[in-house]
N, C-alpha and C positions, 0 to 999 in steps of 0.2 A: 420127441425128438425119433429121429430113423434109428433102425438096429443097426447096432455097434461093431458091426464084425471087426474080429482079431485075426492079423495071422495065428498060424497053427505052426508055426517055427518061431517067429522074435514073437514083439510084442506092439508093433505097428497095427494101428487101427484104423478106422475109414477116417479121423480128424487128419490123418497125414496126407499132404494134397500129390495128386496125383498116384497114387496107392491103386493096384489090381491085382484080383485075386484069382488065382485061376484054380482049375475045378478040386484039388484038394487042398482050398482054402490056404495057398502060400502066397505070399506076397512078392509082388514085381522087384523089390528092394533085396529080399532073402534071394529068390531065383537067379539075380545079376548077380552075385556075393558068390554064390555055387560056382556059377561058371568061370569066375577068374579065382575063384578058392585053391586052387593048386600053384597057381602062378605067384598069388599074394602071400605066399608062405613058402616058397623056395629060397629061404633063407640067405641057403648057400649060393645059391646064383645069385641072388639080390645083393647079398655083400659085395662081390666082385662085381658086379655093374655099378653099384655107389662106388665104389672105387677105383674104377674106371674114367667115373666120371667127375671125382674131385683129385683125383692124382695126375690126371694126363698133363705133359707139361706143359706150360705156360709161361707166359713172361710178367705176368701182374704180380701189381706189391702183396695182394694176400690171396693163402687159396682159398677161403670162404669168408664171407658177409654172415653173420648172424644176427636175428632179432631175438633179443631177450627178455622176459615180462619181469623178473623176477619169480616167475613159478617155475614148478617140478618140472614141465617139461623141456623147454628151452633152458633151463640150467642143465639138465642131464646131457644134452645134446652139446653143450659148451663142454661138460667134463669130458665127453666123451672125445670129441675131437680135438682135445688139449690133448689126453692122457692115454688115448688110444691109437689114436688115427696121428698124432704128432703132426698135424696142420697150422698153417699159419692164420690165425683168425681176429677178424674185426669184429667188431658188437657193437651196438646199436639199440636204443630202446625209443620207439615214440612215446613221446610223452603227449595224449590230447586233452590233459588238465584235468585226468582223473586217478592219475596215478597215486597209489597211497604210499605213508611212509614205511611202511614193512617191505613193500617192493621192493622202494629205491636204496632200501638196507641192504635187502638181502644182492640188488643187482650192484651196487656197489660193492660188498664183500667177493660176491664171485669174481669180477674183472681184477679185485688186486688178486684175488688165490693164487689166479691163474694166468695172472700176466698179462691181459689182453686190452689193446687200445678198446674205448668205450665214446659213445658220444651218445646224450640225449638230443631226439631231433625235436624239433618245436617244431610245428607249423603256424602259418598265419594266423592268428587269431578270427581275423573276419571270415574269412575262408571254414574255417572248422568250425565254429558256430554256423556257416551258414548249412555248411552240408548235416551237420546234426539237425539242424530246424529242418531241409528240404527231405532230408529221407527218414526220419523220423513221421515227419506227418504223413507222407505216403505208406509207409512201409510197417509204419507199428512198433519199431526197432531201432533203437540207438546202434547195436550191437552191427546193423548194416552197413551203418557208415562207420566203425570204425574197421570193419572187412574192408570197406575202399579204401580207406589209408590205410591200412598197415599194409596191405598188399602193395600198393603206389610207392608206400615206405621202403619196403622190400626189391619191390624191381628198380629204384631209382639208386640207392645207396647202394648196390654191389658195383654200380658203374659210377659212382660220387667217391667210392675210395680205392677203384680200381681194383676189384676182387675176381676172383676169376669167376666164382658161381656166388648166387643167394642161396641161403638157404632158411628153415625153418623149424618150428618144432612144433606143431601141429599133431594132435594126438591121433590114431586111426579111428576113434569114435566120430570125431571130428571130420577127419576128412571124409570119410564114408557113408557119412548120417541119407545124403542125399543121392549115393551113388546108382545108379538103377539105366538097362542100356536105353528104356524111352524113357528118361525123363532128361529134361533140359536145365542140367547144373553149370553154372560157368566155370568151374573149377574140373571140372572133370577131363576137359582135354590134358590139363597139367596133369592129374597123376596117370593117365592114358602115355600122356608122351614120354613119362619119368620112367615107365617101365620097360621102352625103346631102347635096343644097345644104339642105334642112330635116332636121335631125337631131332624132332623139328627146329629148324633155325629159333633164338630166342627172341630175335625181331619180329618175323612171321608166327610166333605164338604167343606172344603180347600183343602186338598189335589186333590181333583176331578179338583175343580177349577182350581187349580196352576197348574196343569196339562196340562190342557184347555189352559191356558192362557200362558206358554210356551213355546206353538207350534208355537205363537204367534213372538216368537224373536230366534235367533240363538240360538245354543246351549250353546258356553259359556258366551254367554248374561246371559241365563235360568241360568247357573249355579250359576253365580255372585249372580244372585239375591236371590237365594234360601239361600246362602250361607251368605250373607251380608247384606241383609237386614228381613232377615225371622228368623235367629238365635236363637233368643229367642224364638219366638212359637215352633221351631224342638226342643229346649233343656227343656224346660218348659211347653211345652203343649199346644196346640188352645185352647179360650177360643170363647164364643158363640157371634155371630154379632148381634145389632139389628140395623135397619132402624125406627129412632126416628117417620120419617113421614110416615109410611105403618100403623102406630095404632094411629095417631093423625089427626084431619083435617088439610088442609093445604091452607090457604088464605092470600095470601102476602099482600093485604093490611092492614087486619086488626093483622097481625105477625108485621109489623112494626111499626104500631100507635101503641102497646102493648109494645114494646118494649123501643119508644121514650117516653112512658110514664112514665115506671116504671123501667128503667135501663139509665145507663149513654151513649148508644149506638143512634147513632145518623145519618141521613142520611146527607151527605154531598155534592159533585159534581155530584156522580151517588149512583143508590141503586146494582146495579147489580155490579158484577165484578173487584168492582175497588181493590180488595186485589190482583189483577196479573199485571205485567210489563206489558207483553207481550198479553191480552186477546184482544187484537183490533187486535194484528197482526195474531194472529191463527185463529179468527173468520173468517179475511179476505183470510187467507188461505184455510179453510174448506168452506166458503160460493165458491170458484172460484171450487174448488174442483167437490161441488153439483151442482153446477149451479143454486143456488138460496138462500135461505137464510137457513143457519145450521138449525139453532133452530125452523124448520117447524114442525118437529113430536114430540117435548117440547109443541107450541103453540096450536095443535093437543090436546097434554095428556090435556090442558086447558082448550079447548070446549069441552070434554067429563065428566069435573068435574064441567062445568057450572060455571068456575071464569074467564069467557073471551066470548064474543060471537064470533061468525064465522066472523063477520064483524070487528070485530077489531082485531082479529088473522090476518085477511088477508093486513090491516095495516100497521100492525107489520112485516109482510113480508117487506111489502113495503117500511119500514125506511130505509133513507141512511146513510152508513158509511163516518166515515171520513178517506178515505181514503189516508190521509198523514199522520196521527198518525198511521194509520193501518200499511203502508209500514214502519215506522221508525221503530216502535214497532220488524217487522219481519227482519228485516233487524240485529237489533240489537239481536235475539235470532240465525239468522243465524252465526253471528259472533261468537256468546256463543258454538254452536253445530258445529261448522265446517263444514257447509252447504255453497253452493252455491245458494243466492237468487234467482240469473235468473232462474238458472237451475232448483230450487225449483218452481217457479210461471209456468215456462213453462209446469212442469211435472203435475202440478196440472192442468191447464189449458188444457192439451193433454186427462188426465183422465175422468175431465169432460166432454170434446167432444166424446170420446168412447165412456162412458157410453149412452149417446144420439142414 
């Protein structure tokens, strides 16, 4: 095994794709973050920018179309949009077939509590299975298919219900995990555009993004995604996209405490990813492919954000999986997507070995 150099600031090591270290041993992801750090933490300015984007005069039916999963982050965003900013919000949930009972119960309680309209968006089952089969077989991650579906649903739904903007509650660690000046990250243009006072037109921004994303799948599937998942956006026009936590501080513990104090949302068995029936299985597959904890880049963002110590982040890397549960979930997914469980694991192991 090659020497596994680790960044002297965060915990990213040579298993992270496209990583480069400077003479001091600092990785390119840290160096990019430090260049943007002042802008990313000027929350007085960022909230002003946020308000400008969401509260500018408009004639649409809703101020915001918000995707909610039942998890803490989207629940918190809903709470703030309604109670702090007094916006007219329409909510939706992508039901990809893997939504848990706990998530549905939390969603139903939240939309009733905040008196907002809500819809479970159900995709065509043939297209859904085709996407999970094709993308997981090629990229060894069901989560990439979920990202395609989630972003397509988000882009489309704001147009469908006539909302001024679309919004999501992805956390800063999730958004910045691949953020580097010298790395091609498909969602980086959305982040950089969100920091501008006058952003690119939604039509231009999303068309460029969609052209890049659809190159990751075959032409037939790309055509179906545009035709079936984005029909309202193309017919009625694209709406601006806003990432709530790009403009607001993200502290997980404070967020959970505030939610549990002021809303019906409570932590039950798990804080994270309880909304997905195959989360542990998908993470297990990604860990095998990466040959380390898949969330290493997210833990590294948390170190840069000073919401966790480097020592505690390393402990998280060493946390043990429940492999029995993970394998059970992965087999369930493979059966659904028409994939061979044994061959999928073998491919992941071979990929990880070749990467080293």
